[in-house]
C-alpha positions in Angstrom: 96.4 57.4 106.5 95.8 59.2 109.7 97.3 62.6 110.6 99.4 62.4 113.8 100.3 65.8 115.3 103.9 66.1 116.3 103.6 69.5 117.8 101.1 71.6 119.6 98.1 72.9 117.6 98.6 76.3 115.9 95.1 77.3 117.2 92.6 76.2 119.8 89.4 78.0 119.0 85.6 77.7 119.3 83.9 77.4 115.9 80.3 77.1 114.7 79.7 74.5 112.0 79.8 77.2 109.3 83.2 78.5 110.3 84.6 75.1 111.0 83.7 74.0 107.5 86.4 76.4 106.1 89.0 74.3 107.9 87.4 70.9 107.1 87.3 71.8 103.4 90.8 73.3 103.2 93.5 70.8 102.6 96.1 73.1 104.2 94.7 72.6 107.6 94.0 69.7 110.0 91.1 70.2 112.4 89.7 68.0 115.2 87.4 68.5 118.1 89.1 68.9 121.5 86.3 67.0 123.4 83.9 64.9 121.4 81.6 64.7 124.5 81.4 68.5 124.8 77.7 69.4 125.4 77.8 73.1 126.2 78.2 75.3 123.1 80.2 78.5 123.2 80.1 81.6 121.0 82.0 81.2 117.7 85.2 83.1 117.9 85.1 83.9 114.2 81.6 85.1 113.3 80.3 85.7 116.9 76.8 85.0 115.6 76.4 81.3 116.2 77.6 78.8 118.8 79.9 75.8 118.4 82.5 73.5 119.8 86.2 73.8 120.8 88.6 72.7 118.1 92.4 72.2 117.6 93.7 73.3 114.3 97.1 72.6 112.7 98.5 74.4 109.6 100.0 71.7 107.4 103.4 72.3 105.8 102.6 70.2 102.8 99.3 69.3 101.0 99.9 65.6 101.4 97.0 65.3 103.8 93.4 66.4 103.7 91.0 67.0 106.5 89.1 63.8 105.8 92.0 61.8 107.2 93.3 60.5 103.9 96.2 61.2 101.6 95.9 62.6 98.1 
């Protein structure tokens, strides 16, 4: 089952792979890249040490979805 956002994302943020993994691994959030063809990396807005991509993040109200795109 695929997550279909019904509202604007809660956050639009630049994340390095290390900081993005928090959201990918947390079943309370849905994360996806804004532009999969993005080539220029920007400074991570969390750690400010590494560079990464732009992401949209939704906080899920229930834990019926996980970030891998499936249901539990």
